[in-house]
LUMVEX-966793 format. One record per atom (N, C-alpha, C): residue in one letter; atom name; x, y, z. Coordinates in Angstrom, 3 decimals. Example, Ala and Ser with C-alpha at 12.3 -4.5 7.8 and 13.67 -1.06 7.14 Angstrom:
<rs>
resn, name, x, y, z
a, N, 13.190, -5.690, 7.800
a, CA, 12.300, -4.500, 7.800
a, C, 13.200, -3.300, 7.800
s, N, 12.850, -2.250, 7.080
s, CA, 13.670, -1.060, 7.140
s, C, 12.900, 0.030, 7.870
</rs>
This chain:
<rs>
resn, name, x, y, z
x, N, 155.833, 29.932, 158.046
x, CA, 155.506, 31.181, 158.213
x, C, 154.434, 31.272, 159.267
x, N, 154.714, 32.137, 160.179
x, CA, 153.690, 32.402, 161.273
x, C, 152.420, 32.683, 160.861
x, N, 151.127, 32.390, 161.581
x, CA, 149.958, 32.602, 161.103
x, C, 149.569, 34.146, 160.815
x, N, 150.114, 34.905, 161.652
x, CA, 149.928, 36.330, 161.580
x, C, 150.581, 37.059, 160.285
x, N, 151.759, 36.513, 160.076
x, CA, 152.500, 36.813, 158.870
x, C, 151.819, 36.406, 157.575
x, N, 151.385, 35.129, 157.618
x, CA, 150.651, 34.656, 156.484
x, C, 149.361, 35.460, 156.173
x, N, 148.738, 35.833, 157.270
x, CA, 147.501, 36.748, 156.935
x, C, 147.832, 37.982, 156.391
x, N, 148.878, 38.632, 156.946
x, CA, 149.258, 39.941, 156.464
x, C, 149.722, 39.823, 154.931
x, N, 150.378, 38.733, 154.661
x, CA, 150.813, 38.640, 153.210
x, C, 149.548, 38.510, 152.222
x, N, 148.643, 37.621, 152.696
x, CA, 147.440, 37.513, 151.797
x, C, 146.779, 38.695, 151.723
x, N, 146.427, 39.515, 152.744
x, CA, 145.943, 40.835, 152.669
x, C, 146.665, 41.711, 151.736
x, N, 147.976, 41.618, 151.651
x, CA, 148.720, 42.613, 150.784
x, C, 148.457, 42.079, 149.503
x, N, 148.390, 40.851, 149.278
x, CA, 148.195, 40.406, 147.925
x, C, 146.800, 40.755, 147.274
x, N, 145.813, 40.664, 148.166
x, CA, 144.359, 41.036, 147.772
x, C, 144.232, 42.459, 147.568
x, N, 145.052, 43.319, 148.388
x, CA, 145.020, 44.800, 148.238
x, C, 145.753, 45.305, 146.819
x, N, 146.951, 44.446, 146.591
x, CA, 147.641, 44.735, 145.338
x, C, 146.728, 44.465, 144.112
x, N, 146.180, 43.210, 144.107
x, CA, 145.253, 42.735, 143.110
x, C, 144.091, 43.847, 142.822
x, N, 143.608, 44.290, 143.969
x, CA, 142.495, 45.192, 143.969
x, C, 142.813, 46.436, 143.235
x, N, 143.993, 47.008, 143.623
x, CA, 144.527, 48.173, 143.003
x, C, 144.861, 48.027, 141.680
x, N, 145.370, 46.676, 141.092
x, CA, 145.578, 46.549, 139.780
x, C, 144.346, 46.581, 138.886
x, N, 143.177, 46.088, 139.516
x, CA, 141.960, 45.989, 138.723
x, C, 141.570, 47.455, 138.530
x, N, 141.510, 48.231, 139.601
x, CA, 141.033, 49.718, 139.570
x, C, 141.905, 50.361, 138.515
x, N, 143.261, 50.143, 138.396
x, CA, 144.057, 50.708, 137.293
x, C, 143.639, 50.241, 135.864
x, N, 143.298, 48.945, 135.753
x, CA, 143.050, 48.579, 134.411
x, C, 141.686, 48.742, 133.858
x, N, 140.745, 48.631, 134.734
x, CA, 139.364, 48.981, 134.223
x, C, 139.225, 50.304, 133.449
x, N, 139.630, 51.401, 133.910
x, CA, 139.469, 52.624, 133.358
x, C, 140.019, 52.598, 131.822
x, N, 141.195, 51.836, 131.739
x, CA, 141.897, 51.588, 130.538
x, C, 141.059, 50.991, 129.629
x, N, 140.512, 49.899, 130.025
x, CA, 139.452, 49.076, 129.171
x, C, 138.354, 49.562, 128.800
x, N, 137.855, 50.414, 129.576
x, CA, 136.594, 51.332, 129.299
x, C, 136.828, 52.372, 128.349
x, N, 137.838, 52.716, 128.031
x, CA, 138.149, 53.861, 126.908
x, C, 137.715, 53.259, 125.563
x, N, 137.092, 54.137, 124.626
x, CA, 136.720, 53.638, 123.546
x, C, 137.869, 53.015, 122.685
x, N, 137.858, 51.704, 122.078
x, CA, 138.683, 51.104, 121.379
x, C, 139.160, 51.816, 120.042
x, N, 138.181, 52.664, 119.455
x, CA, 138.282, 53.381, 118.335
x, C, 138.758, 54.814, 118.619
x, N, 139.152, 55.047, 119.790
x, CA, 139.732, 56.456, 120.020
x, C, 140.671, 56.886, 119.027
x, N, 140.579, 58.070, 118.373
x, CA, 141.553, 58.657, 117.546
x, C, 141.613, 57.911, 115.996
x, N, 140.667, 57.102, 115.845
x, CA, 140.866, 56.112, 114.467
x, C, 139.412, 56.236, 113.701
x, N, 138.654, 57.235, 113.820
x, CA, 137.603, 57.600, 113.029
x, C, 138.218, 58.055, 111.708
x, N, 138.272, 57.258, 110.830
x, CA, 138.747, 57.456, 109.424
x, C, 137.527, 57.412, 108.432
x, N, 137.482, 58.400, 107.645
x, CA, 136.345, 58.638, 106.650
x, C, 136.785, 57.869, 105.465
x, N, 135.901, 56.984, 104.784
x, CA, 135.968, 56.314, 103.568
x, C, 135.086, 56.794, 102.508
x, N, 135.528, 57.744, 101.611
x, CA, 134.473, 58.329, 100.739
x, C, 133.955, 57.314, 99.896
x, N, 132.620, 57.489, 99.446
x, CA, 132.032, 56.515, 98.686
x, C, 132.587, 56.591, 97.225
x, N, 133.189, 57.650, 96.783
x, CA, 133.887, 57.820, 95.475
x, C, 133.015, 58.441, 94.569
x, N, 131.833, 58.882, 94.840
x, CA, 130.817, 59.459, 93.867
x, C, 131.179, 61.108, 93.915
x, N, 131.538, 61.666, 92.763
x, CA, 131.869, 63.041, 92.624
x, C, 130.599, 63.947, 92.818
x, N, 130.814, 65.192, 93.105
x, CA, 129.764, 66.195, 93.289
x, C, 129.103, 66.407, 91.849
x, N, 127.814, 66.485, 91.654
x, CA, 127.374, 66.849, 90.395
x, C, 127.741, 68.250, 89.717
x, N, 127.474, 68.326, 88.484
x, CA, 127.867, 69.737, 87.929
x, C, 126.663, 70.345, 87.872
x, N, 126.727, 71.535, 88.323
x, CA, 125.471, 72.368, 88.460
x, C, 125.683, 73.736, 87.458
x, N, 124.508, 74.075, 86.841
x, CA, 124.484, 75.065, 85.747
x, C, 124.896, 76.384, 86.693
x, N, 124.592, 76.453, 87.895
x, CA, 125.012, 77.745, 88.694
x, C, 126.286, 77.719, 89.074
x, N, 127.075, 76.613, 88.893
x, CA, 128.396, 76.618, 89.280
x, C, 128.807, 77.012, 90.707
x, N, 130.131, 77.009, 90.906
x, CA, 130.504, 77.554, 92.165
x, C, 130.613, 76.485, 93.234
x, N, 130.229, 75.324, 93.099
x, CA, 130.256, 74.222, 94.154
x, C, 131.651, 73.646, 94.359
x, N, 132.109, 74.057, 95.342
x, CA, 133.487, 73.660, 95.665
x, C, 133.952, 73.592, 97.071
x, N, 134.835, 72.661, 97.518
x, CA, 135.386, 72.791, 98.885
x, C, 136.352, 73.832, 99.048
x, N, 136.888, 74.496, 97.907
x, CA, 137.902, 75.333, 98.069
x, C, 137.759, 76.497, 98.988
x, N, 138.622, 76.980, 99.799
x, CA, 138.409, 77.889, 100.781
x, C, 138.290, 79.195, 100.153
x, N, 137.599, 80.205, 100.908
x, CA, 137.303, 81.527, 100.223
x, C, 137.825, 82.461, 101.132
x, N, 138.725, 83.398, 100.544
x, CA, 139.349, 84.486, 101.497
x, C, 138.287, 85.577, 101.588
x, N, 137.755, 85.688, 102.788
x, CA, 136.871, 87.005, 102.938
x, C, 137.615, 88.232, 103.296
x, N, 138.255, 88.816, 102.416
x, CA, 139.054, 90.002, 102.703
x, C, 138.254, 91.141, 103.178
x, N, 137.115, 91.391, 102.390
x, CA, 136.210, 92.487, 102.718
x, C, 135.624, 92.480, 104.015
x, N, 135.491, 91.211, 104.597
x, CA, 134.835, 91.111, 105.878
x, C, 135.912, 90.950, 107.070
x, N, 137.010, 90.917, 106.771
x, CA, 138.002, 90.333, 107.869
x, C, 138.257, 91.678, 108.707
x, N, 138.269, 91.492, 110.014
x, CA, 138.669, 92.504, 110.866
x, C, 140.170, 92.398, 111.111
x, N, 140.845, 91.333, 110.849
x, CA, 142.246, 91.153, 110.756
x, C, 142.750, 90.167, 109.862
x, N, 144.123, 90.321, 109.324
x, CA, 144.455, 89.320, 108.272
x, C, 145.493, 88.176, 109.066
x, N, 145.329, 88.134, 110.163
x, CA, 146.170, 87.052, 110.933
x, C, 145.595, 85.617, 110.753
x, N, 144.328, 85.521, 110.276
x, CA, 143.824, 84.094, 109.979
x, C, 143.638, 83.916, 108.454
x, N, 144.391, 84.585, 107.720
x, CA, 144.260, 84.720, 106.305
x, C, 144.764, 83.272, 105.647
x, N, 145.507, 82.501, 106.451
x, CA, 145.969, 81.005, 105.966
x, C, 144.773, 80.110, 106.337
x, N, 143.731, 80.655, 107.064
x, CA, 142.583, 79.703, 107.297
x, C, 141.343, 80.599, 106.922
x, N, 141.059, 80.677, 105.589
x, CA, 139.941, 81.272, 105.127
x, C, 138.546, 80.528, 105.342
x, N, 137.452, 80.951, 105.066
x, CA, 136.179, 80.377, 105.166
x, C, 136.144, 78.970, 104.441
x, N, 136.008, 77.852, 105.067
x, CA, 136.239, 76.563, 104.462
x, C, 134.935, 75.756, 104.555
x, N, 134.352, 75.080, 103.590
x, CA, 133.403, 73.955, 103.937
x, C, 134.110, 72.734, 104.586
x, N, 133.459, 72.361, 105.568
x, CA, 134.125, 71.009, 106.126
x, C, 133.550, 69.828, 105.471
x, N, 134.106, 69.494, 104.474
x, CA, 133.827, 68.536, 103.516
x, C, 134.936, 67.647, 103.021
x, N, 134.715, 66.402, 102.565
x, CA, 135.742, 65.762, 101.906
x, C, 136.022, 66.371, 100.493
x, N, 137.216, 66.190, 99.922
x, CA, 137.760, 66.719, 98.571
x, C, 136.730, 66.564, 97.552
x, N, 135.938, 65.651, 97.485
x, CA, 134.858, 65.385, 96.528
x, C, 133.820, 66.482, 96.406
x, N, 133.845, 67.209, 97.526
x, CA, 132.800, 68.338, 97.650
x, C, 131.335, 67.889, 97.783
x, N, 131.183, 66.538, 98.065
x, CA, 129.842, 66.086, 98.466
x, C, 129.928, 65.009, 99.557
x, N, 128.903, 65.150, 100.495
x, CA, 128.867, 64.100, 101.596
x, C, 127.393, 63.382, 101.642
x, N, 127.279, 62.310, 102.104
x, CA, 126.190, 61.459, 102.356
x, C, 125.463, 61.813, 103.817
x, N, 124.114, 61.835, 103.711
x, CA, 123.347, 61.774, 105.082
x, C, 122.330, 60.829, 104.993
x, N, 121.943, 60.452, 106.196
x, CA, 120.896, 59.599, 106.516
x, C, 119.573, 60.323, 106.856
x, N, 119.747, 61.416, 107.082
x, CA, 118.698, 62.362, 107.651
x, C, 118.066, 63.216, 106.704
x, N, 116.716, 63.386, 106.884
x, CA, 116.007, 64.590, 106.275
x, C, 116.527, 65.926, 106.539
x, N, 116.954, 66.246, 107.679
x, CA, 117.577, 67.610, 108.181
x, C, 119.018, 67.330, 108.597
x, N, 120.021, 67.504, 107.678
x, CA, 121.377, 67.306, 107.988
x, C, 121.766, 68.708, 108.686
x, N, 122.878, 68.578, 109.244
x, CA, 123.816, 69.736, 109.609
x, C, 125.049, 69.872, 108.812
x, N, 125.245, 71.117, 108.430
x, CA, 126.401, 71.463, 107.664
x, C, 127.313, 72.153, 108.574
x, N, 128.723, 71.920, 108.356
x, CA, 129.752, 72.536, 109.107
x, C, 130.569, 73.296, 108.237
x, N, 130.908, 74.508, 108.687
x, CA, 131.895, 75.465, 108.018
x, C, 132.754, 76.071, 108.858
x, N, 134.231, 76.103, 108.497
x, CA, 135.091, 76.991, 109.288
x, C, 135.016, 78.376, 109.008
x, N, 134.693, 79.197, 109.938
x, CA, 134.692, 80.786, 109.739
x, C, 135.889, 81.330, 110.422
x, N, 136.761, 82.047, 109.801
x, CA, 137.724, 82.928, 110.474
x, C, 137.125, 84.066, 111.227
x, N, 138.018, 84.743, 111.822
x, CA, 137.594, 85.964, 112.625
x, C, 137.037, 86.944, 111.365
x, N, 135.855, 87.629, 111.754
x, CA, 135.203, 88.477, 110.578
x, C, 134.483, 89.568, 111.194
x, N, 134.307, 90.793, 110.447
x, CA, 133.459, 91.728, 110.795
x, C, 132.053, 91.446, 110.270
x, N, 131.875, 90.509, 109.512
x, CA, 130.487, 90.255, 109.040
x, C, 129.643, 89.647, 110.104
x, N, 128.347, 90.186, 110.091
x, CA, 127.543, 89.705, 111.201
x, C, 126.421, 88.684, 110.852
x, N, 126.266, 88.606, 109.563
x, CA, 125.062, 87.720, 109.086
x, C, 125.579, 87.067, 107.716
x, N, 124.957, 85.967, 107.374
x, CA, 125.064, 85.226, 106.109
x, C, 123.780, 84.744, 105.592
x, N, 123.752, 84.348, 104.310
x, CA, 122.584, 83.786, 103.687
x, C, 122.843, 82.248, 103.662
x, N, 122.133, 81.420, 104.147
x, CA, 122.160, 79.944, 103.940
x, C, 121.163, 79.441, 102.992
x, N, 121.402, 78.702, 101.999
x, CA, 120.489, 78.209, 100.993
x, C, 120.598, 76.810, 100.688
x, N, 119.536, 76.107, 100.270
x, CA, 119.602, 74.743, 99.704
x, C, 118.746, 74.736, 98.472
x, N, 119.568, 74.129, 97.380
x, CA, 119.052, 74.104, 95.927
x, C, 118.830, 72.673, 95.624
x, N, 118.010, 72.236, 94.801
x, CA, 118.049, 70.920, 94.188
x, C, 119.099, 70.861, 93.126
x, N, 119.264, 69.688, 92.289
x, CA, 120.294, 69.666, 91.466
x, C, 119.925, 70.419, 90.042
x, N, 118.643, 70.890, 89.945
x, CA, 118.212, 71.676, 89.007
x, C, 118.337, 73.158, 89.164
x, N, 118.928, 73.296, 90.234
x, CA, 119.178, 74.986, 90.855
x, C, 117.804, 75.618, 91.267
x, N, 116.816, 74.743, 91.594
x, CA, 115.411, 75.232, 92.310
x, C, 115.715, 75.420, 93.687
x, N, 115.247, 76.585, 94.148
x, CA, 115.387, 76.836, 95.652
x, C, 114.626, 75.894, 96.494
x, N, 115.020, 75.275, 97.551
x, CA, 114.451, 74.372, 98.489
x, C, 114.243, 75.193, 99.801
x, N, 115.246, 75.842, 100.102
x, CA, 115.054, 76.572, 101.487
x, C, 116.326, 77.620, 101.480
x, N, 115.869, 78.717, 102.187
x, CA, 116.892, 79.839, 102.559
x, C, 116.600, 80.480, 103.608
x, N, 117.709, 81.031, 104.427
x, CA, 117.485, 81.792, 105.639
x, C, 118.651, 82.635, 105.814
x, N, 118.447, 83.743, 106.575
x, CA, 119.422, 84.536, 107.018
x, C, 119.951, 83.990, 108.424
x, N, 121.195, 83.998, 108.500
x, CA, 121.835, 83.340, 110.020
x, C, 122.605, 84.413, 110.504
x, N, 122.754, 84.402, 111.751
x, CA, 123.768, 85.425, 112.767
x, C, 125.069, 84.544, 112.741
x, N, 126.180, 85.210, 112.267
x, CA, 127.299, 84.661, 112.484
x, C, 128.016, 84.723, 113.736
x, N, 128.804, 83.742, 114.315
x, CA, 129.359, 83.657, 115.568
x, C, 130.365, 84.781, 115.505
x, N, 130.638, 85.321, 116.761
x, CA, 131.577, 86.452, 116.982
x, C, 133.038, 85.983, 117.011
x, N, 133.363, 84.655, 117.149
x, CA, 134.798, 84.137, 117.285
x, C, 134.893, 83.322, 115.926
x, N, 136.357, 83.052, 115.738
x, CA, 136.539, 82.070, 114.707
x, C, 136.520, 80.562, 115.132
x, N, 136.253, 79.626, 114.217
x, CA, 136.159, 78.276, 114.596
x, C, 135.228, 77.580, 113.690
x, N, 134.669, 76.463, 114.076
x, CA, 133.926, 75.472, 113.094
x, C, 132.496, 75.798, 113.619
x, N, 131.682, 76.430, 112.565
x, CA, 130.169, 76.587, 113.025
x, C, 129.400, 75.581, 112.255
x, N, 128.161, 75.458, 112.919
x, CA, 127.281, 74.523, 112.277
x, C, 125.889, 75.210, 111.836
x, N, 125.437, 74.494, 110.687
x, CA, 124.035, 75.229, 110.300
x, C, 123.190, 73.982, 110.043
x, N, 122.210, 73.717, 110.805
x, CA, 121.251, 72.600, 110.687
x, C, 119.977, 72.977, 110.013
x, N, 119.683, 72.212, 109.037
x, CA, 118.403, 72.461, 108.378
x, C, 117.366, 72.210, 109.374
x, N, 116.397, 73.195, 109.503
x, CA, 115.395, 73.024, 110.460
x, C, 114.290, 72.259, 109.968
x, N, 113.563, 71.613, 110.931
x, CA, 112.301, 70.838, 110.549
x, C, 111.177, 71.573, 109.806
x, N, 111.090, 72.729, 109.862
x, CA, 110.273, 73.520, 109.087
x, C, 110.695, 73.737, 107.598
x, N, 111.686, 73.333, 107.320
x, CA, 112.234, 73.264, 105.986
x, C, 111.627, 72.139, 105.290
x, N, 111.615, 72.115, 103.866
x, CA, 111.254, 70.788, 103.235
x, C, 112.366, 69.675, 103.628
x, N, 111.951, 68.553, 103.837
x, CA, 112.810, 67.421, 104.113
x, C, 113.532, 66.955, 102.821
x, N, 114.993, 66.584, 102.957
x, CA, 115.531, 66.167, 101.757
x, C, 115.016, 64.757, 101.587
x, N, 114.942, 64.427, 100.225
x, CA, 114.468, 63.199, 99.623
x, C, 115.561, 62.270, 99.298
x, N, 115.478, 61.095, 99.738
x, CA, 116.410, 60.053, 99.441
x, C, 116.716, 59.935, 98.124
x, N, 118.033, 59.744, 97.742
x, CA, 118.439, 59.562, 96.451
x, C, 118.652, 60.832, 95.592
x, N, 118.467, 61.952, 96.232
x, CA, 118.520, 63.127, 95.597
x, C, 119.786, 63.866, 96.042
x, N, 120.177, 64.646, 94.974
x, CA, 121.407, 65.707, 95.334
x, C, 121.015, 67.005, 95.728
x, N, 121.583, 67.731, 96.665
x, CA, 121.236, 69.105, 96.996
x, C, 122.427, 69.869, 97.154
x, N, 122.483, 71.116, 96.718
x, CA, 123.602, 71.937, 96.880
x, C, 123.170, 72.983, 98.078
x, N, 124.203, 73.131, 98.993
x, CA, 124.012, 74.114, 100.057
x, C, 125.059, 75.304, 99.799
x, N, 124.579, 76.460, 100.150
x, CA, 125.677, 77.589, 100.046
x, C, 125.601, 78.399, 101.173
x, N, 126.541, 79.003, 101.675
x, CA, 126.712, 80.043, 102.679
x, C, 127.410, 81.253, 102.054
x, N, 126.472, 82.387, 101.810
x, CA, 127.025, 83.617, 101.330
x, C, 127.213, 84.547, 102.513
x, N, 128.490, 85.042, 102.602
x, CA, 128.803, 86.004, 103.731
x, C, 128.427, 87.483, 103.328
x, N, 127.488, 88.107, 104.121
x, CA, 127.173, 89.297, 103.811
x, C, 127.958, 90.423, 104.444
x, N, 128.787, 91.078, 103.666
x, CA, 129.932, 91.849, 104.169
x, C, 129.341, 93.253, 104.458
x, N, 128.463, 93.585, 103.565
x, CA, 127.895, 95.101, 103.754
x, C, 126.568, 95.028, 104.182
x, N, 125.783, 96.173, 103.992
x, CA, 124.403, 96.295, 104.324
x, C, 123.442, 95.154, 103.706
x, N, 123.932, 94.850, 102.490
x, CA, 122.964, 94.110, 101.739
x, C, 123.757, 92.953, 100.926
x, N, 123.090, 92.039, 100.404
x, CA, 123.776, 91.063, 99.701
x, C, 124.212, 91.576, 98.291
x, N, 125.570, 91.401, 98.004
x, CA, 126.070, 91.922, 96.700
x, C, 126.374, 90.660, 95.697
x, N, 126.319, 91.050, 94.511
x, CA, 126.629, 89.896, 93.598
x, C, 127.954, 89.373, 93.709
x, N, 128.904, 90.183, 94.224
x, CA, 130.232, 89.515, 94.349
x, C, 130.558, 89.147, 95.858
x, N, 129.461, 88.947, 96.715
x, CA, 129.596, 88.555, 98.072
x, C, 130.234, 87.225, 98.058
x, N, 131.342, 87.049, 98.953
x, CA, 132.072, 85.779, 98.931
x, C, 131.241, 84.712, 99.453
x, N, 131.098, 83.459, 98.932
x, CA, 130.468, 82.414, 99.472
x, C, 131.407, 81.023, 99.330
x, N, 130.867, 80.094, 100.042
x, CA, 131.285, 78.681, 99.839
x, C, 129.966, 77.651, 99.935
x, N, 130.207, 76.646, 99.210
x, CA, 129.161, 75.699, 99.015
x, C, 129.679, 74.196, 98.922
x, N, 128.640, 73.296, 98.955
x, CA, 128.975, 71.920, 98.760
x, C, 127.701, 71.136, 98.539
x, N, 127.938, 69.873, 98.513
x, CA, 126.788, 68.990, 98.114
x, C, 126.361, 68.050, 99.327
x, N, 125.061, 67.674, 99.177
x, CA, 124.489, 66.746, 100.233
x, C, 123.697, 65.724, 99.401
x, N, 123.840, 64.436, 99.598
x, CA, 123.003, 63.559, 99.062
x, C, 122.517, 62.756, 100.205
x, N, 121.034, 62.537, 100.321
x, CA, 120.516, 61.786, 101.309
x, C, 120.392, 60.341, 100.735
x, N, 120.849, 59.399, 101.438
x, CA, 120.727, 57.959, 101.152
x, C, 120.049, 57.246, 102.127
x, N, 119.490, 55.942, 101.839
x, CA, 118.818, 55.079, 102.610
x, C, 119.975, 54.317, 103.512
x, N, 119.512, 53.960, 104.654
x, CA, 120.320, 53.140, 105.409
x, C, 120.565, 51.838, 104.862
x, N, 121.780, 51.362, 104.817
x, CA, 122.334, 50.058, 104.238
x, C, 121.779, 49.017, 105.553
x, N, 121.824, 47.694, 104.789
x, CA, 121.520, 46.720, 105.916
x, C, 122.370, 46.688, 107.233
x, N, 123.797, 47.127, 106.848
x, CA, 124.785, 46.983, 107.793
x, C, 124.356, 48.068, 108.851
x, N, 123.880, 49.241, 108.436
x, CA, 123.555, 50.447, 109.338
x, C, 122.197, 50.202, 110.042
x, N, 121.430, 49.383, 109.331
x, CA, 120.056, 49.207, 109.990
x, C, 120.187, 48.350, 111.217
x, N, 121.100, 47.317, 111.082
x, CA, 121.391, 46.331, 112.128
x, C, 122.364, 46.902, 113.151
x, N, 122.814, 48.066, 113.109
x, CA, 123.798, 48.625, 114.011
x, C, 122.996, 49.413, 115.080
x, N, 123.602, 49.280, 116.271
x, CA, 123.025, 49.895, 117.375
x, C, 123.257, 51.476, 117.374
x, N, 122.238, 52.252, 117.329
x, CA, 122.317, 53.555, 116.928
x, C, 122.770, 54.593, 118.250
x, N, 123.200, 53.830, 119.182
x, CA, 123.686, 54.657, 120.429
x, C, 124.739, 55.600, 119.943
x, N, 124.911, 56.786, 120.641
x, CA, 125.782, 57.860, 120.222
x, C, 127.080, 57.310, 120.759
x, N, 128.063, 56.436, 120.231
x, CA, 129.252, 55.944, 120.605
x, C, 130.305, 56.150, 119.480
x, N, 131.651, 56.057, 119.807
x, CA, 132.689, 56.116, 118.890
x, C, 132.453, 54.960, 117.975
x, N, 131.989, 53.828, 118.471
x, CA, 131.876, 52.807, 117.588
x, C, 130.789, 53.044, 116.328
x, N, 129.675, 53.728, 116.846
x, CA, 128.615, 53.932, 115.871
x, C, 129.197, 55.017, 114.849
x, N, 129.953, 55.910, 115.377
x, CA, 130.489, 57.115, 114.510
x, C, 131.544, 56.482, 113.489
x, N, 132.310, 55.577, 114.035
x, CA, 133.210, 54.883, 113.074
x, C, 132.496, 54.109, 112.070
x, N, 131.320, 53.495, 112.255
x, CA, 130.557, 52.721, 111.319
x, C, 129.999, 53.746, 110.357
x, N, 129.522, 54.965, 110.859
x, CA, 128.995, 55.863, 109.886
x, C, 130.217, 56.239, 108.763
x, N, 131.460, 56.570, 109.253
x, CA, 132.435, 56.976, 108.513
x, C, 133.008, 56.028, 107.641
x, N, 132.843, 54.663, 108.024
x, CA, 133.335, 53.588, 107.170
x, C, 132.357, 53.321, 105.913
x, N, 131.126, 53.784, 106.192
x, CA, 130.069, 53.752, 105.210
x, C, 130.006, 54.965, 104.353
x, N, 130.828, 55.887, 104.619
x, CA, 130.798, 57.166, 103.762
x, C, 129.729, 58.051, 104.067
x, N, 129.124, 58.119, 105.266
x, CA, 128.000, 58.878, 105.737
x, C, 128.720, 60.113, 106.314
x, N, 129.252, 61.205, 105.552
x, CA, 129.953, 62.196, 106.181
x, C, 129.255, 63.112, 107.102
x, N, 128.087, 63.662, 106.766
x, CA, 127.405, 64.603, 107.400
x, C, 127.071, 64.143, 108.847
x, N, 126.451, 62.989, 108.784
x, CA, 126.185, 62.249, 110.105
x, C, 127.308, 61.953, 111.035
x, N, 128.439, 61.539, 110.471
x, CA, 129.626, 61.261, 111.103
x, C, 130.150, 62.604, 111.799
x, N, 130.164, 63.665, 111.123
x, CA, 130.688, 64.998, 111.617
x, C, 129.846, 65.475, 112.791
x, N, 128.310, 65.274, 112.534
x, CA, 127.381, 65.943, 113.406
x, C, 127.386, 65.093, 114.593
x, N, 127.368, 63.879, 114.643
x, CA, 127.375, 63.002, 115.762
x, C, 128.582, 63.157, 116.680
x, N, 129.756, 63.175, 116.106
x, CA, 131.123, 63.395, 116.608
x, C, 131.077, 64.778, 117.350
x, N, 130.538, 65.700, 116.817
x, CA, 130.506, 67.061, 117.256
x, C, 129.584, 66.982, 118.545
x, N, 128.471, 66.356, 118.503
x, CA, 127.445, 66.287, 119.535
x, C, 128.229, 65.626, 120.946
x, N, 129.000, 64.476, 120.687
x, CA, 129.677, 63.965, 121.666
x, C, 130.736, 64.883, 122.260
x, N, 131.352, 65.816, 121.442
x, CA, 132.480, 66.590, 121.895
x, C, 131.890, 67.684, 122.845
x, N, 130.590, 68.163, 122.352
x, CA, 129.909, 69.202, 123.332
x, C, 129.620, 68.655, 124.663
x, N, 129.120, 67.407, 124.573
x, CA, 128.766, 66.648, 125.768
x, C, 130.049, 66.492, 126.763
x, N, 131.126, 66.248, 126.136
x, CA, 132.316, 65.799, 126.872
x, C, 133.443, 66.556, 126.386
x, N, 133.368, 67.773, 126.673
x, CA, 134.495, 68.831, 126.171
x, C, 135.899, 68.416, 126.599
x, N, 136.210, 67.761, 127.631
x, CA, 137.452, 67.413, 128.098
x, C, 137.853, 66.006, 127.772
x, N, 136.988, 65.237, 126.887
x, CA, 137.339, 63.918, 126.491
x, C, 138.462, 64.054, 125.446
x, N, 139.659, 63.598, 125.789
x, CA, 140.779, 63.598, 124.740
x, C, 140.598, 62.429, 123.599
x, N, 139.858, 61.430, 124.089
x, CA, 139.579, 60.400, 122.928
x, C, 138.859, 61.048, 121.885
x, N, 137.722, 61.799, 122.095
x, CA, 136.835, 62.423, 121.318
x, C, 137.665, 63.587, 120.417
x, N, 138.478, 64.304, 121.211
x, CA, 139.295, 65.253, 120.557
x, C, 140.099, 64.701, 119.370
x, N, 140.700, 63.582, 119.743
x, CA, 141.674, 62.829, 118.881
x, C, 140.824, 62.406, 117.670
x, N, 139.707, 61.821, 117.995
x, CA, 138.972, 61.206, 116.777
x, C, 138.518, 62.360, 115.860
x, N, 138.147, 63.523, 116.345
x, CA, 137.696, 64.692, 115.498
x, C, 138.972, 64.929, 114.593
x, N, 140.219, 65.185, 115.168
x, CA, 141.367, 65.358, 114.405
x, C, 141.547, 64.461, 113.501
x, N, 141.354, 63.172, 113.845
x, CA, 141.791, 62.164, 112.777
x, C, 140.862, 62.070, 111.689
x, N, 139.475, 62.290, 112.080
x, CA, 138.535, 62.465, 111.020
x, C, 138.703, 63.595, 109.959
x, N, 139.147, 64.846, 110.318
x, CA, 139.435, 65.827, 109.562
x, C, 140.751, 65.675, 108.826
x, N, 141.706, 65.158, 109.496
x, CA, 142.960, 64.704, 108.807
x, C, 142.876, 63.839, 107.706
x, N, 141.842, 62.991, 107.784
x, CA, 141.449, 61.774, 106.827
x, C, 141.151, 62.325, 105.522
x, N, 140.440, 63.614, 105.486
x, CA, 140.164, 64.177, 104.193
x, C, 140.693, 65.433, 103.905
x, N, 141.899, 65.677, 104.439
x, CA, 142.852, 66.708, 104.163
x, C, 142.413, 68.093, 104.592
x, N, 141.652, 68.095, 105.757
x, CA, 141.327, 69.378, 106.452
x, C, 142.222, 69.650, 107.713
x, N, 143.707, 69.402, 107.629
x, CA, 144.474, 69.459, 108.532
x, C, 144.640, 70.808, 109.180
x, N, 144.411, 71.789, 108.386
x, CA, 144.599, 73.158, 108.877
x, C, 143.588, 73.596, 109.928
x, N, 142.445, 72.988, 109.986
x, CA, 141.369, 73.399, 111.018
x, C, 141.011, 72.229, 112.030
x, N, 142.064, 71.421, 112.227
x, CA, 141.796, 70.290, 113.202
x, C, 141.624, 70.746, 114.524
x, N, 142.314, 71.661, 114.919
x, CA, 142.438, 72.201, 116.206
x, C, 141.426, 73.493, 116.570
x, N, 140.612, 73.718, 115.517
x, CA, 139.857, 74.851, 115.801
x, C, 138.595, 74.378, 116.580
x, N, 137.969, 75.247, 117.287
x, CA, 136.978, 74.984, 118.329
x, C, 135.502, 74.903, 117.633
x, N, 134.644, 74.164, 118.263
x, CA, 133.313, 74.164, 117.806
x, C, 132.657, 75.414, 118.396
x, N, 132.115, 76.393, 117.530
x, CA, 131.712, 77.641, 118.140
x, C, 130.241, 78.083, 118.254
x, N, 129.365, 77.034, 117.934
x, CA, 128.018, 77.121, 118.279
x, C, 127.285, 75.895, 118.257
</rs>
């Protein structure tokens, strides 16, 4: 082979190899756990409260609805079927699916297991349907490790709170970090989120994944992970609903 042809052939091989590397690197850099964030519930049921009403069961807010087109997706706590989730933080974030509604505000409250009030506040409801978040602020009393707390969101349909105002609720238990979690890098990655989910830390799994999705709204791997997480606890009806606050 003439020297000029050999040089051209080598250049072609080098260029082809370079293009192959450029193609493969992005694939390798995608999170290996994309779409595979599966929650493993710890198996502990929600406590029985004397005040009752603690359930993940969706609530139809007929009196507040501006339209009945979303009636198949009523107000729903974003929780496992056990109605309780664990958290590692003193100030967790609660997620609730809210359909389109005329209601403009709601009462959010936290009680301990003996139904003593820990914190409550009025919140302004988003104007569009989707998954909303309510974060316990740092001015509230911090949740204590090893304790169960009941949160409630009461939809205020009229000028004032009524005895029959629709509400949803669920339970939070703050737990200490396990040795596995203590030794894990706490960077906000899908790997860390998967580890939270594997350890039954529901509220932190959801909040951390939601944070990533807000930072990267066009990331399909994160969207798939969100859908997979909700599907793993039977919340398939709201997997495609947007985060609205």
